C-alpha positions as CSV (number, residue, x, y, z in Angstrom):
1,M,102.1,92.4,109.9
2,N,99.8,91.9,107.0
3,G,99.7,94.2,103.7
4,R,97.4,97.0,105.0
5,D,99.5,97.6,108.1
6,V,101.1,101.1,108.3
7,S,104.2,102.8,110.3
8,K,102.3,105.6,111.9
9,K,104.3,108.8,113.4
10,V,104.5,109.8,116.6
11,Y,105.8,113.1,118.3
12,V,107.1,112.8,121.6
13,T,108.2,115.8,124.2
14,L,111.4,114.5,126.2
15,P,113.2,116.4,128.9
16,D,117.0,117.6,127.7
17,T,118.7,114.8,129.9
18,V,116.4,111.8,128.5
19,Q,117.2,113.0,124.8
20,E,120.5,113.4,125.1
21,D,120.9,110.0,127.1
22,L,118.8,108.5,124.2
23,E,120.6,110.1,121.7
24,G,124.2,108.7,123.3
25,W,122.7,105.4,123.3
26,A,121.6,105.4,119.8
27,D,124.9,106.6,118.8
28,Y,126.7,103.8,121.1
29,Q,124.3,101.0,119.0
30,G,125.0,102.7,115.2
31,R,121.3,103.4,115.1
32,P,119.2,106.5,114.5
33,T,117.6,107.7,117.7
34,A,114.1,107.6,116.5
35,N,114.3,103.8,116.0
36,L,115.8,103.5,119.0
37,A,112.8,105.3,120.7
38,A,110.6,103.4,118.6
39,Y,111.8,99.7,119.9
40,L,111.9,100.9,123.5
41,I,108.2,102.6,122.9
42,E,107.3,98.7,121.4
43,L,109.2,97.0,124.2
44,G,107.3,99.2,126.8
45,I,104.1,98.2,125.2
46,R,104.5,94.4,125.4
47,E,106.2,94.1,128.7
48,A,102.7,96.1,129.7
49,K,100.8,94.0,128.1
50,A,102.6,90.6,129.6
51,K,101.8,92.2,133.1
52,G,98.1,92.9,132.4
53,E,98.0,96.8,132.8
54,F,95.8,97.3,130.2
55,K,93.6,95.7,127.6
56,T,94.4,95.0,123.9
57,N,93.0,97.2,121.3
58,Q,92.6,95.2,118.9
59,K,90.0,95.7,115.9
60,S,87.4,93.1,115.1
61,P,87.2,91.6,111.9
62,A,83.6,93.9,111.2
63,T,85.4,96.7,112.1
64,E,88.3,96.2,109.6
65,S,85.7,95.0,106.6
66,K,84.5,98.9,106.7
67,G,87.7,100.3,105.8
68,K,87.9,98.7,102.7
């Protein structure tokens, strides 16, 4: 992460059973539910990239400099 990267919030709707399992898993690990959800999403994205399931959406240096 560079000094400009900022975490973003995403709101997700889950079925009750999935939310209950996620909460139970997070409690078992002693971490916040949102923290576990963020980790699992990140892990899923890394795995999908490794399998070539989608192209990486990276900004070019020219695009990033426009935001300065």
